[in-house]
Structure formats: C-alpha cells, structure tokens
C-alpha positions in Angstrom: -1.6 -32.9 1.1 -4.8 -31.3 2.6 -7.3 -34.1 3.5 -10.2 -32.3 1.9 -8.6 -32.6 -1.5 -8.0 -36.3 -1.2 -11.3 -37.5 -2.6 -10.6 -35.7 -5.9 -7.1 -37.2 -6.2 -8.8 -40.6 -6.6 -10.8 -39.3 -9.6 -7.9 -39.6 -12.0 -8.8 -40.7 -15.5 -6.9 -43.8 -16.7 -5.4 -41.8 -19.6 -4.3 -38.7 -17.7 -1.0 -37.4 -19.1 1.9 -37.5 -16.7 4.1 -34.4 -16.5 1.5 -32.2 -18.3 2.9 -28.7 -18.7 0.3 -26.1 -17.8 0.4 -22.4 -18.2 -1.7 -20.1 -16.0 -2.9 -16.7 -17.2 -4.4 -15.2 -14.0 -3.8 -11.7 -12.5 -5.1 -12.6 -9.0 -2.2 -14.1 -7.0 -4.6 -15.9 -4.5 -6.6 -17.4 -7.4 -3.4 -18.6 -9.2 -2.1 -20.2 -6.0 -5.4 -21.9 -5.4 -5.6 -23.3 -8.9 -2.0 -24.5 -8.7 -2.8 -26.2 -5.4 -5.9 -28.0 -6.9 -4.0 -29.0 -10.1 -1.1 -30.6 -8.1 -3.6 -32.2 -5.7 -5.2 -33.9 -8.8 -1.8 -34.9 -10.2 1.5 -34.0 -8.5 3.3 -34.7 -11.7 1.7 -31.7 -13.4 4.2 -28.9 -14.2 3.0 -25.4 -13.7 5.2 -23.4 -16.1 4.3 -19.9 -15.2 1.5 -17.7 -13.8 1.1 -14.6 -16.1 -1.0 -11.6 -15.2 -1.5 -9.7 -18.5 -2.2 -10.0 -22.2 1.2 -8.5 -23.0 3.0 -10.9 -20.8 1.1 -13.9 -22.2 1.7 -13.0 -25.8 5.4 -12.5 -25.1 5.6 -15.9 -23.3 3.8 -17.8 -26.0 6.0 -16.3 -28.7 9.1 -17.2 -26.8 8.6 -20.7 -25.4 7.3 -24.0 -26.7 3.5 -24.5 -26.5 2.3 -25.9 -23.2 0.0 -28.9 -23.0 -2.8 -26.9 -21.4 -3.6 -23.2 -20.6 -5.9 -21.9 -17.9 -7.0 -18.3 -18.7 -8.9 -15.9 -16.5 -11.2 -13.9 -18.8 -10.4 -10.4 -17.4 -6.8 -9.8 -16.6 -4.6 -6.8 -15.7 -4.5 -5.1 -19.1 -7.7 -6.4 -20.8 -9.6 -9.5 -21.9 -7.6 -12.7 -22.4 -9.4 -13.1 -25.7 -7.1 -10.4 -27.1 -4.2 -12.9 -26.8 -5.7 -14.9 -29.7 -5.6 -11.9 -32.0 -1.8 -11.5 -31.5 -0.5 -15.1 -31.3 -1.5 -18.6 -32.3 -2.6 -20.6 -29.3 -2.3 -24.3 -30.1 -2.9 -25.7 -26.7 -6.3 -26.6 -25.2 -7.7 -23.7 -23.2 -9.9 -23.7 -20.1 -11.3 -20.3 -19.1 -11.9 -19.3 -15.6 -14.4 -16.6 -14.9 -16.3 -14.9 -12.0 -19.4 -14.6 -14.1 -22.6 -16.5 -13.3 -23.5 -20.0 -14.4 -26.0 -19.1 -17.2 -23.4 -16.9 -18.9 -20.8 -19.7 -18.7 -23.2 -22.3 -20.1 -24.3 -20.0 -22.9 -20.9 -20.0 -24.5 -19.7 -23.6 -24.2 -17.7 -24.2 -27.4 -15.5 -26.8 -29.0 -12.3 -27.9 -27.2 -12.8 -25.2 -24.5 -14.3 -25.5 -21.0 -15.1 -22.9 -18.3 -14.6 -23.0 -14.6 -16.5 -20.6 -12.3 -14.4 -18.9 -9.7 -13.7 -19.9 -7.0 -12.8 -23.1 -8.8 -14.6 -26.2 -7.5 -12.3 -29.3 -7.4 -14.9 -31.6 -9.0 -15.4 -29.2 -11.8 -11.7 -29.0 -12.3 -11.4 -32.8 -12.6 -14.2 -32.8 -15.2 -12.5 -30.1 -17.2 -9.2 -32.0 -17.2 -11.1 -35.2 -18.4 -12.7 -33.2 -21.2 -9.3 -31.7 -22.2 -7.8 -35.2 -22.3 -10.6 -36.5 -24.4 -10.2 -33.7 -26.9 -6.5 -33.2 -26.8 -6.1 -34.7 -30.3 -8.4 -32.0 -31.8 -7.4 -28.5 -32.8 -8.4 -25.6 -30.5 -11.5 -24.0 -32.0 -13.8 -21.4 -30.6 -15.6 -18.3 -31.5 -13.8 -15.8 -29.3 -15.2 -12.8 -31.1 -18.7 -13.8 -29.9 -17.3 -14.2 -26.4 -15.6 -10.8 -26.5 -18.8 -9.1 -27.5 -20.8 -10.9 -24.8 -18.4 -10.0 -21.9 -17.8 -6.4 -23.1 -21.5 -5.6 -23.5 -23.2 -7.5 -20.7 -21.0 -8.0 -17.7 -19.6 -4.8 -16.5 -21.0 -3.2 -13.4 -23.6 -0.5 -14.3 -24.5 0.7 -10.9 -23.2 0.9 -7.3 -25.0 0.7 -4.0 -23.9 3.6 -1.8 -24.9 4.9 1.6 -26.3 8.5 1.9 -26.8 9.4 5.5 -29.0 6.7 7.0 -30.2 5.5 3.6 -29.0 3.4 0.7 -29.1 4.5 -2.8 -27.9 3.5 -6.3 -25.4 5.5 -8.4 -25.1 4.7 -12.1 -21.6 3.9 -13.3 -22.1 6.4 -16.1 -22.5 9.2 -13.5 -19.1 8.4 -11.9 -16.1 10.5 -13.1 -13.4 8.7 -11.1 -12.7 6.5 -8.1 -10.2 7.4 -5.5 -8.6 5.3 -2.8 -7.7 7.1 0.5 -7.2 5.8 4.0 -8.2 2.3 3.1 -11.5 3.4 1.6 -12.7 3.8 -2.0 -14.5 7.0 -2.9 -16.6 7.5 -6.1 -16.8 11.1 -7.4 -19.8 11.9 -9.7 -19.8 14.4 -12.5 -22.2 16.5 -10.4 -19.5 16.8 -7.7 -20.9 14.4 -5.1 -18.7 11.9 -3.3 -19.8 8.5 -2.1 -18.1 5.5 -0.5 -18.2 2.2 -2.3 -17.3 -1.3 -1.0 -15.0 -2.3 -3.8 -11.2 -1.8 -3.9 -9.6 -0.3 -7.0 -8.2 -3.8 -7.7 -11.7 -5.2 -7.8 -13.0 -2.3 -9.9 -10.4 -3.1 -12.6 -12.5 -6.2 -13.5 -15.9 -4.7 -12.7 -15.5 -1.6 -15.0 -15.4 -1.5 -18.7 -11.7 -0.9 -19.6 -12.8 1.1 -22.6 -14.3 3.7 -20.3 -12.0 3.5 -17.2 -8.3 3.5 -16.7 -6.2 2.8 -13.6 -4.2 6.0 -13.6 -2.3 5.2 -10.5 -2.3 3.1 -7.4 -4.8 5.5 -5.9 -7.1 6.4 -8.8 -9.2 5.0 -11.6 -10.4 7.6 -14.1 -13.3 7.7 -16.6 -12.4 8.8 -20.1 -14.9 11.6 -20.4 -13.8 13.1 -17.0 -10.5 14.2 -18.6 -10.5 17.9 -19.2 -6.9 18.7 -20.1 -3.6 16.8 -20.5 -0.3 18.5 -19.9 3.2 17.2 -20.5 5.1 17.1 -17.3 8.6 16.5 -15.9 10.4 13.2 -16.6 8.1 12.1 -19.4 5.0 12.1 -17.2 1.6 13.6 -18.0 -0.5 15.8 -15.7 -4.3 15.6 -16.0 -7.1 18.0 -15.2 -10.5 16.5 -14.6 -14.1 17.7 -14.4 -15.0 17.6 -11.6 -11.6 18.5 -10.2 -9.8 15.8 -8.2 -8.7 16.4 -4.6 -5.2 15.5 -5.6 -2.9 16.2 -8.6 -3.2 13.5 -11.2 -0.1 12.2 -12.9 0.4 9.4 -15.4 3.8 7.9 -14.8 6.3 7.7 -17.6 6.0 3.9 -17.6 2.3 4.1 -18.2 2.2 7.0 -20.7 2.3 4.6 -23.8 -0.5 2.5 -22.4 -2.5 5.6 -21.5 -2.2 7.1 -24.9 -3.2 3.8 -26.5 -6.3 3.7 -24.2 -7.2 7.3 -25.2 -7.0 6.4 -28.9 -9.3 3.4 -28.4 
C-alpha cells in the first residue's frame, strides 16, 4: 500500500461495515481507478462491484443485480447526467456524488443522505463521506435531484473559450461555435461565421464541458452543435450522412450503432 495513504487508513470509524459492496458510476477510467484505490486503502475489505460509464449501463445494472451498499456517482457521465438514473430506476442505496464543479456549488446543494466529493477526490474528504454514509445508512435515500438537474444544466456548462488569434488571445462564445473537430492531435472549433480556432480541450473533455442538449459527439473526431445541422440523409448500412452550415472539412456520418441515440437527441 502506498505510504501516503497510510494516515487515512487509521481513520476507520468503529462501526465501519466490513465487505461493503460499492458500485461506481464514473466514465473516466483514471478517476474510477483512483477512487477504487482510495476506497481499498481505507478498507481493503470493500468490494468494488463494477465501474459503469453511462446512464443506460447503470439503469440496466441496477435493474439486474441486488442493490449495493453504497454508490459513487459522477454527475456528468458518457450519455448524460447521472440524475437521469433516478427517473428510470429506484436507487435504494446511499449515494455519494463526485463532481468537478467548484466548492460553492457543491455546498449549495447538500441534501439528506447524500454527500459530494470534489474531483480529484481528497482522501480525508472520502473518509468523512464514508463516515456520514455509515451514520445515515439506516435512513432512506432522499434528495431533490430535480433541483440539482436544473442547477447543473443551467449554470455549469462552458459558455466561452479562450483562443489564440495570431499573437493575441481572444474569447469565442460557445453559442458561436458550430462544431469541434479533432485532427492531428489538436482540437479545432469552427464558428458559424466560418472561422477556425484551436482550443486546448480534447473532445473527451468537451463532452462534460458542453451542454448535451446542444452538442452531440457524432464520431471519434467530431462534436456537433444541433443548429449547425443543415440536412440529414439516409446512407449505406443504416448510417446517416449529415450536411452542416458551415460545411465540415470532412464528410460527417452517424454510425448505425449511434443512429437511435442521435435521433433521440434530435427529438429532445
């Protein structure tokens, strides 16, 4: 065990549950690994049941298997907000959310039987969250996730990007960007006016920075804004071909596997 985690192992509460079964809902593999490492450093008897990366996968798992003793949920995951899980399936286990949002937002939405951990997770904060869960484990899980959904959808998506123009820096509003394209290891932002800028974020990072109601990850190399779509054409093998305004440097296809999700996104 890494020596820097040893001080936190000694912080066990007397009533900690042995063999606690824990479910992780986290779409970032490094974050899931780090949280697993911290949990097992705190108590090697913990059982990490699964690390799921989507709302769909989490709902399917929770409908299939017995309820875990504790769930850690990232707020923004691969296919939306983890709050959507609660609309589709009953979650009876205590839930601890993890989030990359700042401290004031986290503190503003403290609610019954739920705690928050700011990412990257601090070991001392994790221990306190586990103690809180153990203190409240006899109580039903209750929280106003509709309020949380509204807050995170309205307030915490990126509304502008810092870009370089020649020897100067400038801001580009997110509403002015038609699509993002990854090429040669760089991410380009194309505006509706036809300008191209380079941004520092990867498309993976943009998936959690952009409002999923407005942007969709069409492919490994492109994230597209809804109102940039000009025409949609059926294509070979069940795919769709898209035309955008402004025009993309590459042909844009929606794979057969993503057509259903894409149509659902189009319909809101």
